[in-house]
N, C-alpha and C positions, 0 to 999 in steps of 0.2 A: 598350336597353343597361343593364347593371348598374352598381351603385355599388361603387367600390373604396375600402376604408378602409386607410390605412397608419398604423400606430403607430410611434413612435420614441422614443428616450431618449438624452440627451446627458450624458455624465459631465463635470462642471465642475471636478473636483479638479485642482489644479496639482501634479503630482508632483515638481516642482523644489523644492517647499516641504516641510520636514520634516513627517513624518506626525503628529507630536504637536501641531503648530501648524496643520495643514492643514485648511481648511474643505472641506465637501462641496459647497457651493454658495453662493449669495448669502446675506447676513445680513439678517433682518428684525427689526423692533422691536415687541414686544408683539402680534405677529400672524404667522400663516403662511397662505399660500394653501391652500385645501382642495381640491386636485385639480382636476378638470375643472369643478367647480362655480364656481371662480374663474378659469376659463381666460381667456386673452387671445385674442380673436377677430381674426384678421388679414384685412383686405380684400385679396383676391387678384385683383380686377378681373374676376371672372367668376362668374356665379350657379351655375356647375357645379363650382366648386372652393371648398372651405372648409378653412381651416387654423386650428387651435387649439393654444395652448401653455399649459403650466401647471406648477406645482410641487406635489408630493404632500406632505401633512401627515404626515410620518413621524417616528418617534422614540419615546422612553419617558421616564418620570420617574426620574431617578437617585436614589440613596439620600439625597443631600443636598438633594433637592427641585428640582433643575434639570432641565429638558428637554434631552436630547441627541439628536442625529440618529442613527437606526438604520434602514437601508433595509428590514429585515425586520419592523419593528414599527410598528403604527399605534396608539400608546398616548399620544398627546399630550393632556394635560389642559388643556382650554380655560381654566379658571380660572387655572392657573399660566401658561399662554401669555400671557394678558392682563396679566400682571405681570412677565414676563421681558424683560430688556433686549435680549438678543441671541438670535436663533433661526436655526438653520441650515436652509435650505430644500432642500438636497440637489440631485440632478440635475434637469435640465430634461426634461419630457415633452411629447409632442404627438401630434396626429393630423391627417392630411391626408385629406380625403374628396373623391373625384372621381366625378361622376355620369355621365360619358360615356365610360367605357372601352370599347374595341372587343372584338369576339369573339376576335380574334387575341391580344390582350393577356390576356384571360381564360384562353385555352387554354394559353399558356406558363406562367401562374401555376399553374393547376390540375394541369398535367402536369409541373411543375417542370423546364421545359426550359432548364436553365442553358446559357449561352453562345449561346442562340438570339438572332438579331438583334432580334426583336421584344421579347424580355425585356430585352436590353441597352438598347434605345432607350427602353423604358418607365422603366428605372432612371435613365437620364440625364435624362429629362423630370421625374421626381419630384425628383431632386436640384436641378434648376433652380428648382423651386417652393420646396423646403425650405431649402436651404443659405443663400441670401442673407438670408432672414428670420432664421434662427438666428444668423448671423454679425452682423447688425445689432443684434439683441437683446443678444447677449453684449457687443458693443462699447459699447452704451449703458449697460449695467450697469457695465462696467469703467471707462468714462471719465466719463460724466455723473453716475453715482451712486456713484463711488468704490470699487467692488468690484473693485479691480485684481487681486486674488488669483485670480479666476476664470480658468480656462484657456480660451484662445481655441480655436475649432474649426478644425482644419486642413482646408483644402479638398481635394477628391479630386484626385489626380494620377495619371493612368493609367500614368505611368512608374514609379510606386512601388507602387501597389496595384491589384489587380483590382477592378472595380466591386463585385462581390459581397462581397469582403473589407471594403471601405470601408462598404458599407451595413450590414453586420453588426457590425463592430468599432467604428466611430465613431458609428453612429446606432441600432444594435440594431433595425433595421427589420423589421416583421412586417406581414402583409397578411390581410385578410378581405373577403369579398364580402357586400354588402347588410348584413343584420343578423345574419349568422352569428356564432356564438360561438367558432368554431374559428379560431385565429390561427396562421399558419405563417410560417416565416422567409422574408423577402424577400431572395433571393440571385441576382441576374441572371447571375452568372458565377463560374467557378472559375478557378484559375490561380495561378502562383507569385508570391510577394511579392518585389519587387526590393529587395535591401538592398546598398547600395554602401558598402564599408568601405575607407577610405583609411588605410593604415598610417602612423603618424607617422614622420617622418625624424629623423635625428640633430639637425637644426636645430630641429625641433619640440620635442624633449626638452629642449633648452637653454633653452626658455622657462620651465621650472620653476626653483624656487629652487636656487641653487648656493651652495657655502660662501662665496664672495666676496660674494654677494648678502646673505647672512645677516650678515656683518660690516659691510657697508655700511649695513644697516638700523640697526645700533647707532649708527653715525655720524649718520645722519639724525635719530634720536630725540634724541641729545645736542645736535643743532643746532636742536631744536624745529621740525623740518620737518613740514609738513602739506601734502597734495596740494592744488593750486589748483582753482578751479572748472572750468577747462579740463580738467585731469587727471581730475577726477571725471566729467565728461561723456564723455571718452574711455573711461573704465572702464565706464560705463553702455552705451555703444555696443558695446563689446567683449562685454559680457554678452549683449546682445540678439543679436549676430552669432553667438556660440557656441551659443545656444539656437535658432538658425534663424529668428529673427524679423527678417528682412532689412529690412522696412519701417521698423520702429522703429530699427533699427541705423543706417540711412542718414540718417534725420531727426536722430537724436542726434549722429551724426558731423558733420554740417554745423553743428549748433549748437556742437559742440566746436571746430570750425575758427574760427567767428566769435569765440568767447571767447578762443581761443588767440592769434589774430592781435592782438586788442586787448591782451591781457596782454603779448605779445611786444614790441609797439611802445611801449606805455606804460613798460615796464621800461627801454627805451633812452632815452626822452625825458623821463621823469618828473622828472629833475633840473633840467630847464630848461623852465619853463612856457611861455615864448615859442615855443620849438621845438615843443612839444606842440601849441600852437595852430595852427602852420603846417601840420601834417599833417591838419587837420580835413577838408580836401577829399578826402583819401585814402579816408575812410570812405563817401564818396558814390559811389565806384567800384563796379562789379559785383564780387561776391565772387570770381569766377574771376580777375579782374584783380588784386584785392588779393593773392590767393594767389600768382599768377605773379610779381608784383613782389617780394613778401616772400621768396619762395623763392630769389631771387638771392643772399641773404645766408647761405644754408645750404649749406655744402660737401658735406654728405652727400646732398643731394637730386639725383635724376637725372630725365631727361626722361620716361622711361617711367612713373615714379611720378606725375609731374605730369599726364600724359595720363590715367592712371587716376583721379586726383583730380578733374579736370575732368569726366570721365564720371560720377563719383559725384555731383557737384554737380548735373549735369543729371538724374540719376536721382531725386535728392531733389526737384527742382522738379516732375518728372512725378508723383511720389507726392503732393505737397502740392496742386498745382494741377489735376491731371488725375485724381486718384484711382487712379493706376496702381499695380499690385502688381509689385514686382520679381520676376523669375523665381527660383525656389528651386533654384539650380544652383551648380556650382563656380565658374563665371565671375563671378557676382554676389558670391559669398563672397570671391573673390580681390580684386575691385575695392574692396570695402569694407575689407578687411584692409589692402591697400596704402595706401588713403586714411588709415586710422587711424595707420599707422606714419609717414606723412608729417606728419600733424598733430602727432604726439608730438614731432617735432623742434623745434617752436616752443615747447615747454613746458619750463620750468625744473624741475630736480630730477633724480632718477635716471632712467636710460634705461628706457623702458617695455618690459615683456614682455607677450606676448599668449598666455598659457597657455590650453589647452582643458580643459574638464571631462573628467577621465580615468576616470570611474567605469566599471568593467568592462573597462578596457584597460590592459595593462601588458606588460612584456617584461623579459628578463634578457640582459645582455650576456655575451659569452664571457669566461672568466677572463682577466685581463690578466697 
């Protein structure tokens, strides 16, 4: 059996960040990894499989003496590097080496038999090796090492992308056999990309600023109003939801609920310290029970919203305790959105709006 080498590259730029402030990758201090010479070698649990990950030392020295990242240049001055406070490492690169590929797998590669079951199966197997490690590395960098600006790697979803499109667009995968110098695109399948576009309704457009909102903001400013901690948490959850990060959205939303309930009840009983002490046992109740009891005092609240809220709390528990990933679909989006609207009813201040990022989407109404 021959040895199969799979090379790949992962773009880490977060395109939600303005390009003038956007990093290309993680930031290092006085040092940059030097390609595969400084590769991270991952134990894959098999002597026949080897996975290495690395960052390339790319860039050049600007006129002011600072090294800046440039994917086309390898002109990093080591003397300056050793004195520079922040160095951009750029994209993540890697290579997977498998020593026991079958003849059938070699055939589909060499003959570029896209959509062949053997090619597709090989692609799925390779993603099962590569994606979990990449995802964990990116998460470690983002969370434990504070590099939160790095973009998370989206998992392959067959409902959205053909396997070949994902391998090329998200991982830039190429293959070569044994020690061959010729690298070719790894593309197991062709096929259309599924893009679902849901046109905003009139209700959705009302989530943007209206003239009365603008005047109300003036009133808030003159009253020295500032959003509470609960309101800020709702805003963070809404941002994660709008960007499709359902896991973070649901965790932040439950945190917002806990803070909102505390603010809500403290505002009612703060004037009487004895009464405030009497509700101490309330906080020992399960969060679902706290929510259901508290919602009785909200005339705007309905049973369907409460059902969605309880479901959202269960989802959060599964995420935190079971490592579960909520499905990226319209049903999950609706559950979290309804949950956030319910939480907002407990928060003092202006009525919340949940506008969506409208880049690239607009419309004109008919003349009135």
